[in-house]
Biopython code that builds the backbone (N, CA, C, O; Angstrom):
import numpy as np
from Bio.PDB.StructureBuilder import StructureBuilder

atoms = [
    (1, "MET", "N", (-3.007, -17.196, 4.659)),
    (1, "MET", "CA", (-4.133, -15.989, 4.289)),
    (1, "MET", "C", (-3.155, -14.979, 5.503)),
    (1, "MET", "O", (-3.383, -13.769, 5.476)),
    (2, "LYS", "N", (-2.138, -15.483, 6.490)),
    (2, "LYS", "CA", (-1.322, -14.737, 7.304)),
    (2, "LYS", "C", (-0.492, -14.124, 6.431)),
    (2, "LYS", "O", (-0.462, -12.893, 6.431)),
    (3, "LYS", "N", (0.335, -14.875, 5.524)),
    (3, "LYS", "CA", (1.044, -14.175, 4.441)),
    (3, "LYS", "C", (0.518, -13.224, 3.695)),
    (3, "LYS", "O", (0.879, -12.047, 3.735)),
    (4, "LEU", "N", (-0.415, -13.705, 2.929)),
    (4, "LEU", "CA", (-1.064, -12.388, 2.666)),
    (4, "LEU", "C", (-1.302, -11.145, 3.518)),
    (4, "LEU", "O", (-1.107, -10.034, 3.026)),
    (5, "ALA", "N", (-1.601, -11.249, 4.425)),
    (5, "ALA", "CA", (-2.335, -10.051, 5.353)),
    (5, "ALA", "C", (-0.977, -9.765, 5.716)),
    (5, "ALA", "O", (-0.883, -8.540, 5.647)),
    (6, "MET", "N", (0.069, -10.225, 6.049)),
    (6, "MET", "CA", (1.497, -9.347, 6.414)),
    (6, "MET", "C", (1.853, -8.954, 5.193)),
    (6, "MET", "O", (2.370, -7.840, 5.272)),
    (7, "ILE", "N", (1.807, -9.453, 3.824)),
    (7, "ILE", "CA", (2.639, -8.246, 2.743)),
    (7, "ILE", "C", (1.355, -7.550, 2.678)),
    (7, "ILE", "O", (1.650, -6.739, 1.800)),
    (8, "GLY", "N", (0.324, -7.324, 2.932)),
    (8, "GLY", "CA", (-0.313, -5.937, 2.778)),
    (8, "GLY", "C", (-0.007, -5.171, 3.716)),
    (8, "GLY", "O", (0.158, -3.982, 3.441)),
    (9, "LEU", "N", (0.139, -5.578, 4.942)),
    (9, "LEU", "CA", (0.402, -4.617, 5.782)),
    (9, "LEU", "C", (1.968, -4.067, 5.736)),
    (9, "LEU", "O", (2.233, -2.922, 6.102)),
    (10, "VAL", "N", (2.868, -4.886, 5.307)),
    (10, "VAL", "CA", (4.316, -4.351, 4.575)),
    (10, "VAL", "C", (3.908, -3.239, 3.627)),
    (10, "VAL", "O", (4.081, -2.067, 3.962)),
    (11, "ALA", "N", (3.391, -3.548, 2.497)),
    (11, "ALA", "CA", (3.152, -2.657, 1.521)),
    (11, "ALA", "C", (2.357, -1.246, 2.005)),
    (11, "ALA", "O", (2.564, -0.118, 1.558)),
    (12, "ALA", "N", (1.307, -1.668, 3.136)),
    (12, "ALA", "CA", (0.773, -0.101, 3.518)),
    (12, "ALA", "C", (1.366, 0.604, 4.291)),
    (12, "ALA", "O", (0.958, 1.730, 4.576)),
    (13, "LEU", "N", (2.770, -0.073, 4.933)),
    (13, "LEU", "CA", (3.816, 0.482, 5.904)),
    (13, "LEU", "C", (5.080, 1.047, 5.090)),
    (13, "LEU", "O", (5.871, 1.788, 5.674)),
    (14, "SER", "N", (5.249, 0.743, 3.907)),
    (14, "SER", "CA", (6.195, 1.066, 3.150)),
    (14, "SER", "C", (5.745, 2.521, 2.378)),
    (14, "SER", "O", (6.459, 3.428, 1.950)),
    (15, "THR", "N", (4.630, 2.402, 2.381)),
    (15, "THR", "CA", (4.324, 4.078, 1.803)),
    (15, "THR", "C", (3.994, 5.005, 2.408)),
    (15, "THR", "O", (3.034, 5.017, 3.178)),
    (16, "GLY", "N", (4.779, 6.009, 2.150)),
    (16, "GLY", "CA", (4.875, 7.128, 2.927)),
    (16, "GLY", "C", (3.811, 8.426, 2.461)),
    (16, "GLY", "O", (2.985, 8.427, 1.548)),
    (17, "CYS", "N", (4.162, 9.548, 3.461)),
    (17, "CYS", "CA", (3.586, 10.769, 3.179)),
    (17, "CYS", "C", (4.915, 11.612, 2.771)),
    (17, "CYS", "O", (6.056, 11.405, 3.184)),
    (18, "ALA", "N", (4.488, 12.612, 1.860)),
    (18, "ALA", "CA", (5.590, 13.529, 1.187)),
    (18, "ALA", "C", (5.136, 14.904, 1.417)),
    (18, "ALA", "O", (3.994, 15.192, 1.059)),
    (19, "THR", "N", (5.791, 15.685, 1.902)),
    (19, "THR", "CA", (6.037, 17.113, 2.090)),
    (19, "THR", "C", (7.209, 17.975, 1.587)),
    (19, "THR", "O", (8.414, 17.746, 1.688)),
    (20, "GLN", "N", (6.579, 19.017, 1.022)),
    (20, "GLN", "CA", (7.623, 19.731, 0.373)),
    (20, "GLN", "C", (7.132, 21.094, 0.555)),
    (20, "GLN", "O", (6.003, 21.468, 0.235)),
    (21, "THR", "N", (8.227, 21.964, 1.196)),
    (21, "THR", "CA", (7.893, 23.314, 1.992)),
    (21, "THR", "C", (9.078, 23.995, 1.547)),
    (21, "THR", "O", (10.234, 23.575, 1.509)),
    (22, "TYR", "N", (8.519, 25.324, 1.156)),
    (22, "TYR", "CA", (9.039, 26.465, 0.195)),
    (22, "TYR", "C", (8.908, 27.778, 1.169)),
    (22, "TYR", "O", (7.855, 28.407, 1.273)),
    (23, "LEU", "N", (10.165, 28.125, 1.899)),
    (23, "LEU", "CA", (10.359, 29.125, 2.896)),
    (23, "LEU", "C", (10.566, 30.296, 1.755)),
    (23, "LEU", "O", (11.319, 30.302, 0.781)),
    (24, "LEU", "N", (9.602, 31.313, 2.234)),
    (24, "LEU", "CA", (10.059, 32.660, 1.042)),
    (24, "LEU", "C", (10.631, 33.989, 2.186)),
    (24, "LEU", "O", (11.236, 35.000, 1.832)),
    (25, "SER", "N", (10.222, 33.613, 3.648)),
    (25, "SER", "CA", (10.745, 34.828, 4.383)),
    (25, "SER", "C", (10.260, 34.013, 5.553)),
    (25, "SER", "O", (9.392, 33.145, 5.464)),
    (26, "GLU", "N", (10.862, 34.345, 6.612)),
    (26, "GLU", "CA", (10.918, 34.120, 8.196)),
    (26, "GLU", "C", (9.494, 34.967, 8.873)),
    (26, "GLU", "O", (9.090, 36.037, 8.417)),
    (27, "GLY", "N", (8.864, 34.249, 10.024)),
    (27, "GLY", "CA", (7.976, 35.037, 10.461)),
    (27, "GLY", "C", (6.597, 35.013, 10.224)),
    (27, "GLY", "O", (5.799, 35.915, 10.478)),
    (28, "GLY", "N", (6.353, 33.842, 9.683)),
    (28, "GLY", "CA", (4.964, 33.498, 9.277)),
    (28, "GLY", "C", (4.284, 33.101, 10.227)),
    (28, "GLY", "O", (4.665, 33.004, 11.393)),
    (29, "GLN", "N", (2.905, 32.765, 9.664)),
    (29, "GLN", "CA", (1.847, 32.599, 10.821)),
    (29, "GLN", "C", (2.060, 31.004, 11.171)),
    (29, "GLN", "O", (2.647, 30.213, 10.433)),
    (30, "THR", "N", (1.542, 30.730, 12.286)),
    (30, "THR", "CA", (1.739, 29.168, 12.773)),
    (30, "THR", "C", (0.592, 28.444, 11.844)),
    (30, "THR", "O", (0.928, 27.498, 11.132)),
    (31, "ALA", "N", (-0.628, 28.859, 11.861)),
    (31, "ALA", "CA", (-1.893, 28.272, 11.270)),
    (31, "ALA", "C", (-1.488, 28.742, 9.531)),
    (31, "ALA", "O", (-0.746, 29.638, 9.130)),
    (32, "PRO", "N", (-2.123, 27.963, 8.937)),
    (32, "PRO", "CA", (-2.016, 28.112, 7.384)),
    (32, "PRO", "C", (-3.250, 29.071, 7.122)),
    (32, "PRO", "O", (-4.289, 29.018, 7.780)),
    (33, "SER", "N", (-2.996, 30.020, 6.005)),
    (33, "SER", "CA", (-4.041, 30.976, 5.689)),
    (33, "SER", "C", (-5.046, 30.109, 4.558)),
    (33, "SER", "O", (-6.271, 30.215, 4.500)),
    (34, "ALA", "N", (-4.403, 29.452, 3.904)),
    (34, "ALA", "CA", (-5.154, 28.508, 3.020)),
    (34, "ALA", "C", (-4.875, 27.253, 3.168)),
    (34, "ALA", "O", (-3.686, 27.012, 3.378)),
    (35, "ASP", "N", (-5.747, 26.182, 3.118)),
    (35, "ASP", "CA", (-5.390, 24.681, 3.312)),
    (35, "ASP", "C", (-6.462, 24.160, 2.405)),
    (35, "ASP", "O", (-7.642, 24.180, 2.754)),
    (36, "LYS", "N", (-6.123, 23.756, 1.400)),
    (36, "LYS", "CA", (-6.932, 23.176, 0.024)),
    (36, "LYS", "C", (-6.291, 21.888, -0.489)),
    (36, "LYS", "O", (-5.092, 21.645, -0.620)),
    (37, "TRP", "N", (-7.525, 20.986, -0.795)),
    (37, "TRP", "CA", (-6.891, 19.843, -1.391)),
    (37, "TRP", "C", (-6.861, 20.025, -2.844)),
    (37, "TRP", "O", (-7.852, 20.614, -3.278)),
    (38, "GLN", "N", (-5.840, 19.617, -3.852)),
    (38, "GLN", "CA", (-5.656, 19.663, -5.015)),
    (38, "GLN", "C", (-6.123, 18.091, -5.509)),
    (38, "GLN", "O", (-5.808, 16.993, -5.051)),
    (39, "HIS", "N", (-7.038, 18.484, -6.679)),
    (39, "HIS", "CA", (-7.552, 17.014, -7.187)),
    (39, "HIS", "C", (-6.627, 16.571, -8.241)),
    (39, "HIS", "O", (-6.232, 17.344, -9.113)),
    (40, "PHE", "N", (-6.362, 15.633, -8.189)),
    (40, "PHE", "CA", (-5.601, 14.918, -9.501)),
    (40, "PHE", "C", (-6.311, 13.559, -10.030)),
    (40, "PHE", "O", (-7.189, 13.056, -9.329)),
    (41, "PHE", "N", (-6.076, 13.178, -10.811)),
    (41, "PHE", "CA", (-6.325, 11.665, -11.405)),
    (41, "PHE", "C", (-4.998, 10.768, -11.891)),
    (41, "PHE", "O", (-3.927, 11.291, -12.200)),
    (42, "VAL", "N", (-5.195, 9.652, -11.901)),
    (42, "VAL", "CA", (-4.105, 8.963, -12.283)),
    (42, "VAL", "C", (-2.330, 9.374, -11.979)),
    (42, "VAL", "O", (-1.341, 9.374, -12.712)),
    (43, "GLY", "N", (-2.507, 9.634, -10.826)),
    (43, "GLY", "CA", (-1.068, 9.872, -10.130)),
    (43, "GLY", "C", (-0.863, 11.349, -10.554)),
    (43, "GLY", "O", (0.269, 11.777, -10.325)),
    (44, "GLY", "N", (-1.867, 12.340, -11.213)),
    (44, "GLY", "CA", (-1.514, 13.606, -11.696)),
    (44, "GLY", "C", (-0.916, 13.768, -12.865)),
    (44, "GLY", "O", (-0.573, 14.871, -13.291)),
    (45, "ILE", "N", (-0.744, 12.652, -13.484)),
    (45, "ILE", "CA", (0.093, 12.580, -15.383)),
    (45, "ILE", "C", (-0.592, 13.613, -15.803)),
    (45, "ILE", "O", (-1.821, 13.633, -15.856)),
    (46, "GLY", "N", (0.526, 15.003, -16.292)),
    (46, "GLY", "CA", (0.032, 15.913, -17.322)),
    (46, "GLY", "C", (-1.206, 16.647, -16.573)),
    (46, "GLY", "O", (-2.249, 16.971, -17.141)),
    (47, "GLN", "N", (-0.982, 16.804, -15.528)),
    (47, "GLN", "CA", (-2.042, 17.647, -14.936)),
    (47, "GLN", "C", (-1.629, 18.549, -14.040)),
    (47, "GLN", "O", (-0.819, 18.254, -13.162)),
    (48, "GLU", "N", (-2.160, 19.768, -14.179)),
    (48, "GLU", "CA", (-1.593, 20.889, -13.082)),
    (48, "GLU", "C", (-2.527, 21.952, -12.553)),
    (48, "GLU", "O", (-3.412, 22.431, -13.262)),
    (49, "VAL", "N", (-2.343, 22.279, -11.433)),
    (49, "VAL", "CA", (-3.263, 22.945, -10.229)),
    (49, "VAL", "C", (-2.279, 24.014, -10.025)),
    (49, "VAL", "O", (-1.132, 23.792, -9.638)),
    (50, "VAL", "N", (-2.810, 25.338, -10.326)),
    (50, "VAL", "CA", (-2.238, 26.677, -10.018)),
    (50, "VAL", "C", (-2.830, 27.334, -8.657)),
    (50, "VAL", "O", (-3.958, 27.825, -8.703)),
    (51, "GLU", "N", (-2.095, 27.351, -7.456)),
    (51, "GLU", "CA", (-2.312, 28.130, -6.542)),
    (51, "GLU", "C", (-1.798, 29.420, -6.401)),
    (51, "GLU", "O", (-0.648, 29.402, -5.961)),
    (52, "ASN", "N", (-2.275, 30.605, -6.636)),
    (52, "ASN", "CA", (-1.697, 31.721, -6.536)),
    (52, "ASN", "C", (-1.361, 32.369, -4.915)),
    (52, "ASN", "O", (-2.146, 33.133, -4.353)),
    (53, "ALA", "N", (-0.521, 32.073, -4.522)),
    (53, "ALA", "CA", (-0.289, 32.385, -3.161)),
    (53, "ALA", "C", (-0.490, 33.704, -2.710)),
    (53, "ALA", "O", (-0.936, 34.114, -1.639)),
    (54, "ALA", "N", (0.096, 34.569, -4.158)),
    (54, "ALA", "CA", (0.236, 36.293, -3.704)),
    (54, "ALA", "C", (-1.209, 36.745, -3.304)),
    (54, "ALA", "O", (-1.402, 37.389, -2.272)),
    (55, "GLU", "N", (-2.132, 36.416, -4.085)),
    (55, "GLU", "CA", (-3.713, 36.625, -3.780)),
    (55, "GLU", "C", (-4.195, 36.157, -2.864)),
    (55, "GLU", "O", (-5.187, 36.554, -2.252)),
    (56, "VAL", "N", (-3.461, 35.142, -2.642)),
    (56, "VAL", "CA", (-4.078, 34.563, -1.080)),
    (56, "VAL", "C", (-3.776, 35.296, 0.110)),
    (56, "VAL", "O", (-4.634, 35.572, 0.949)),
    (57, "CYS", "N", (-2.485, 35.638, 0.204)),
    (57, "CYS", "CA", (-1.940, 36.294, 1.493)),
    (57, "CYS", "C", (-2.040, 38.099, 0.921)),
    (57, "CYS", "O", (-1.470, 38.850, 1.712)),
    (58, "GLY", "N", (-2.588, 38.712, -0.138)),
    (58, "GLY", "CA", (-2.461, 39.759, -0.600)),
    (58, "GLY", "C", (-1.416, 40.761, -0.930)),
    (58, "GLY", "O", (-1.270, 41.972, -0.763)),
    (59, "GLY", "N", (-0.794, 39.856, -1.426)),
    (59, "GLY", "CA", (0.505, 40.440, -2.246)),
    (59, "GLY", "C", (1.654, 39.488, -1.992)),
    (59, "GLY", "O", (1.681, 38.878, -0.923)),
    (60, "ALA", "N", (2.755, 39.288, -3.039)),
    (60, "ALA", "CA", (3.707, 38.370, -2.726)),
    (60, "ALA", "C", (4.557, 38.773, -1.899)),
    (60, "ALA", "O", (5.353, 37.899, -1.557)),
    (61, "HIS", "N", (4.767, 40.275, -1.207)),
    (61, "HIS", "CA", (5.732, 40.289, -0.283)),
    (61, "HIS", "C", (5.097, 39.712, 1.321)),
    (61, "HIS", "O", (5.729, 39.472, 2.350)),
    (62, "LYS", "N", (3.602, 39.611, 1.041)),
    (62, "LYS", "CA", (3.302, 38.733, 2.523)),
    (62, "LYS", "C", (3.036, 37.195, 2.482)),
    (62, "LYS", "O", (2.201, 36.598, 3.160)),
    (63, "VAL", "N", (3.965, 36.617, 1.492)),
    (63, "VAL", "CA", (3.874, 35.011, 1.745)),
    (63, "VAL", "C", (5.287, 34.678, 2.411)),
    (63, "VAL", "O", (6.440, 34.994, 2.118)),
    (64, "ALA", "N", (4.781, 33.994, 3.318)),
    (64, "ALA", "CA", (6.092, 33.378, 4.403)),
    (64, "ALA", "C", (6.480, 31.833, 3.995)),
    (64, "ALA", "O", (7.639, 31.429, 3.898)),
    (65, "LYS", "N", (5.134, 30.932, 3.744)),
    (65, "LYS", "CA", (5.778, 29.902, 3.435)),
    (65, "LYS", "C", (4.608, 29.282, 2.549)),
    (65, "LYS", "O", (3.482, 29.774, 2.478)),
    (66, "ILE", "N", (5.151, 27.797, 1.689)),
    (66, "ILE", "CA", (4.158, 27.516, 0.881)),
    (66, "ILE", "C", (4.244, 25.965, 0.966)),
    (66, "ILE", "O", (5.262, 25.568, 0.399)),
    (67, "GLU", "N", (3.491, 24.962, 1.500)),
    (67, "GLU", "CA", (3.586, 23.660, 1.700)),
    (67, "GLU", "C", (2.849, 22.891, 0.770)),
    (67, "GLU", "O", (1.715, 23.263, 0.466)),
    (68, "THR", "N", (3.279, 21.992, 0.336)),
    (68, "THR", "CA", (2.639, 20.867, -0.722)),
    (68, "THR", "C", (2.774, 19.640, 0.214)),
    (68, "THR", "O", (3.749, 19.604, 0.965)),
    (69, "GLN", "N", (1.954, 18.724, 0.225)),
    (69, "GLN", "CA", (1.621, 17.552, 1.193)),
    (69, "GLN", "C", (1.324, 16.546, 0.556)),
    (69, "GLN", "O", (0.362, 16.837, -0.156)),
    (70, "GLN", "N", (1.715, 15.185, 0.373)),
    (70, "GLN", "CA", (0.537, 14.096, 0.455)),
    (70, "GLN", "C", (0.553, 13.323, 1.712)),
    (70, "GLN", "O", (1.430, 12.506, 1.989)),
    (71, "SER", "N", (-0.691, 13.684, 2.634)),
    (71, "SER", "CA", (-1.016, 13.361, 3.947)),
    (71, "SER", "C", (-1.580, 12.203, 4.210)),
    (71, "SER", "O", (-2.323, 11.903, 3.275)),
    (72, "PHE", "N", (-1.574, 11.220, 5.244)),
    (72, "PHE", "CA", (-2.270, 9.723, 5.436)),
    (72, "PHE", "C", (-3.733, 9.856, 4.552)),
    (72, "PHE", "O", (-3.996, 8.962, 3.747)),
    (73, "LEU", "N", (-4.829, 11.199, 4.764)),
    (73, "LEU", "CA", (-5.862, 11.050, 4.410)),
    (73, "LEU", "C", (-5.782, 11.195, 2.580)),
    (73, "LEU", "O", (-6.421, 10.432, 1.855)),
    (74, "ASN", "N", (-5.134, 11.997, 2.193)),
    (74, "ASN", "CA", (-4.600, 11.841, 0.669)),
    (74, "ASN", "C", (-4.005, 10.446, 0.265)),
    (74, "ASN", "O", (-4.483, 10.038, -0.793)),
    (75, "GLY", "N", (-3.242, 9.759, 0.743)),
    (75, "GLY", "CA", (-2.590, 8.641, 0.492)),
    (75, "GLY", "C", (-3.862, 7.420, 0.556)),
    (75, "GLY", "O", (-3.909, 6.550, -0.313)),
    (76, "LEU", "N", (-4.935, 7.479, 1.761)),
    (76, "LEU", "CA", (-6.106, 6.803, 1.600)),
    (76, "LEU", "C", (-6.954, 7.015, 0.703)),
    (76, "LEU", "O", (-7.543, 5.995, 0.345)),
    (77, "ALA", "N", (-7.297, 8.102, 0.114)),
    (77, "ALA", "CA", (-8.253, 8.338, -0.869)),
    (77, "ALA", "C", (-7.859, 7.663, -2.139)),
    (77, "ALA", "O", (-8.630, 7.171, -2.962)),
    (78, "SER", "N", (-6.195, 7.718, -2.202)),
    (78, "SER", "CA", (-6.000, 7.256, -3.514)),
    (78, "SER", "C", (-5.886, 5.526, -3.363)),
    (78, "SER", "O", (-5.641, 4.845, -4.359)),
    (79, "PHE", "N", (-6.055, 5.019, -2.248)),
    (79, "PHE", "CA", (-5.878, 3.974, -1.943)),
    (79, "PHE", "C", (-7.236, 3.250, -2.481)),
    (79, "PHE", "O", (-7.304, 2.495, -3.452)),
    (80, "VAL", "N", (-8.175, 3.607, -1.726)),
    (80, "VAL", "CA", (-9.746, 3.639, -1.732)),
    (80, "VAL", "C", (-10.202, 3.594, -3.073)),
    (80, "VAL", "O", (-11.060, 2.776, -3.405)),
    (81, "SER", "N", (-9.557, 4.641, -4.115)),
    (81, "SER", "CA", (-9.893, 4.638, -5.498)),
    (81, "SER", "C", (-9.029, 4.218, -6.518)),
    (81, "SER", "O", (-8.999, 4.706, -7.648)),
    (82, "ASN", "N", (-7.975, 2.849, -5.894)),
    (82, "ASN", "CA", (-7.172, 2.140, -6.686)),
    (82, "ASN", "C", (-6.158, 3.102, -7.324)),
    (82, "ASN", "O", (-5.709, 2.604, -8.356)),
    (83, "GLY", "N", (-5.714, 4.159, -7.088)),
    (83, "GLY", "CA", (-4.589, 5.139, -7.568)),
    (83, "GLY", "C", (-5.532, 6.049, -8.632)),
    (83, "GLY", "O", (-4.973, 7.049, -9.082)),
    (84, "LEU", "N", (-6.597, 5.848, -8.972)),
    (84, "LEU", "CA", (-7.488, 6.886, -10.223)),
    (84, "LEU", "C", (-7.609, 8.014, -9.594)),
    (84, "LEU", "O", (-7.598, 9.042, -10.271)),
    (85, "TYR", "N", (-7.743, 8.092, -8.267)),
    (85, "TYR", "CA", (-7.780, 9.584, -7.782)),
    (85, "TYR", "C", (-6.383, 9.731, -6.953)),
    (85, "TYR", "O", (-5.810, 8.725, -6.532)),
    (86, "THR", "N", (-5.963, 10.803, -6.782)),
    (86, "THR", "CA", (-4.794, 11.032, -6.016)),
    (86, "THR", "C", (-4.352, 12.633, -5.499)),
    (86, "THR", "O", (-3.444, 13.315, -5.973)),
    (87, "PRO", "N", (-5.014, 12.892, -4.706)),
    (87, "PRO", "CA", (-5.276, 14.267, -3.860)),
    (87, "PRO", "C", (-3.781, 14.831, -3.422)),
    (87, "PRO", "O", (-2.956, 14.116, -2.853)),
    (88, "HIS", "N", (-3.621, 15.806, -3.666)),
    (88, "HIS", "CA", (-2.295, 16.626, -2.651)),
    (88, "HIS", "C", (-3.169, 17.405, -2.067)),
    (88, "HIS", "O", (-4.318, 17.679, -2.414)),
    (89, "GLN", "N", (-2.311, 17.887, -0.789)),
    (89, "GLN", "CA", (-2.478, 19.108, 0.207)),
    (89, "GLN", "C", (-1.529, 20.289, -0.076)),
    (89, "GLN", "O", (-0.306, 20.188, -0.162)),
    (90, "ASN", "N", (-2.300, 21.506, -0.220)),
    (90, "ASN", "CA", (-1.633, 23.018, -0.518)),
    (90, "ASN", "C", (-2.106, 23.689, 0.652)),
    (90, "ASN", "O", (-3.320, 23.778, 0.838)),
    (91, "LYS", "N", (-1.095, 24.285, 1.651)),
    (91, "LYS", "CA", (-1.152, 25.023, 2.483)),
    (91, "LYS", "C", (-0.346, 26.521, 2.253)),
    (91, "LYS", "O", (0.843, 26.441, 1.947)),
    (92, "VAL", "N", (-0.742, 27.406, 2.342)),
    (92, "VAL", "CA", (0.320, 28.985, 2.087)),
    (92, "VAL", "C", (-0.163, 29.661, 3.435)),
    (92, "VAL", "O", (-1.305, 29.933, 3.805)),
    (93, "TYR", "N", (1.179, 29.867, 4.114)),
    (93, "TYR", "CA", (1.063, 30.488, 5.316)),
    (93, "TYR", "C", (1.555, 32.363, 4.602)),
    (93, "TYR", "O", (2.213, 32.768, 3.644)),
    (94, "CYS", "N", (0.845, 32.957, 5.633)),
    (94, "CYS", "CA", (0.984, 34.552, 5.181)),
    (94, "CYS", "C", (1.717, 34.892, 6.535)),
    (94, "CYS", "O", (1.810, 34.172, 7.529)),
    (95, "LYS", "N", (2.334, 36.464, 6.288)),
    (95, "LYS", "CA", (2.878, 36.729, 7.514)),
    (95, "LYS", "C", (1.764, 37.851, 7.913)),
    (95, "LYS", "O", (1.826, 38.423, 9.002)),
]
sb = StructureBuilder()
sb.init_structure("model")
sb.init_model(0)
sb.init_chain("A")
sb.init_seg("    ")
for serial, (resi, resn, name, xyz) in enumerate(atoms, 1):
    if name == "N":
        sb.init_residue(resn, " ", resi, " ")
    sb.init_atom(name, np.array(xyz, "f"), 0.0, 1.0, " ", f" {name:<3s}", serial, name[0])
structure = sb.get_structure()
């Protein structure tokens, strides 16, 4: 039983969060203007969600940074659903 618990702990700790950040210009806000979960199923295979950052910020020239992240909560939701539901978090920062 201890061996199984240790394997589970190592498996849980070996998974990580992933963040991709796209800097479009300097001087953006510290808090995101939009913070949404994007809903994917079965790892997002063949699925696409489009977030229009220019629409969120009121023009393309006002977009400072876009961040896509798989946080701990996203990973937990994926774990609980056994990988069937795999959300990501999308944040848009405006100037």
